[in-house]
N, C-alpha and C positions, 0 to 999 in steps of 0.2 A: 504494500500500500504506500509505503514511504517513497519507493521508486516512482510510482505513478504520480504522486504529488510533486516530486521534484521535476518530473518531466512536464507536467502541466504548467508549473511555474516557469520553466525554461521556454516552453511553447509561447507563453504570454509575453516573455521578454523579446521573442523574435518578431512579434507583431509590429512594433514600431519600425523595425528595420524594413520589413516588407511594405510598410506604408510610406516611409520617408524616402526611400531610394528612388521610386518613380518621380517624385517631385524634384529631386536633385538632378535626375537625368533629363528632365524637361528643360532645365537651364542650358543643357548641351544639345538641345533639339533632338533628343532621342525620345520619341513618343510612341513607338510601336509597342503595343501591349506585350507581345511575346518576348521581345528583346528585353524590355524592362523587368518582366517577370523572371526571366532567366538570370539577369544580372543581380536582381534583388535576392533570389534564392542562392545564387553562388556566393554572394557576400555573406548572407546569413549562415550558410553552411561552413564557410571559413571561420566565422566568428564563433559559432557554437559547436564546432567539431570537438574541441577539448571538453566542453561542458557535457556533451552527450557521451563522450568516452568515459568520463568520470561517473555519470549516472548509471551507465550500463555495465561498468566493470566492477561494481561493488559485489558484495556477496551474492552467490547464486541462490536462486529460490529453490525450494524443495523440489518443485517439478523439474527444474533445470538439472539439479543433481541427480535425480532419478533417471532422467533422459540420458545423461552422460553414462551412468552405470549400465543402462540397457545397451547403449551403443558399444561400450567396451566389451560387454558380455557377448554380444553378437559377433564382434571381431574375433574374440578369443575362440568361440565355438567354430567359426569358419576356419581359423588357422589349424585347430585341432582336427577338424574334419578333413581338410585338404591334406594335412600331413599323414593321416591314416590312409587316405586314398593313394598317396604317392608311395607308401610302403608296400602296398599290395602289388 
C-alpha cells in the first residue's frame, strides 16, 4: 500500500511538468500536439527515472517473492529433467 501511495504522489508531481512544457514550447513555435506530448513525456521520464527506480526497488511484496520462488523452482526442475534425459 505504501508503494502505491508513493507512486500516486510521484504521479501528481509529474502533472505540472506535463502541463508546463507545452507552454514553454509554444514560445519556440512548437505547437504540434504530438511533438509537445513526446517532449513533455521525455523530460518527465528523465526527471522521474530515479524516483521510480527508488519506489520500485524497495522490498519485494509477498506475491513478488512467491513468483520468484516459483520461477526458480521451474528452472531447477527443467535442468534436473534435461540432465536425466541426457544421461539416458
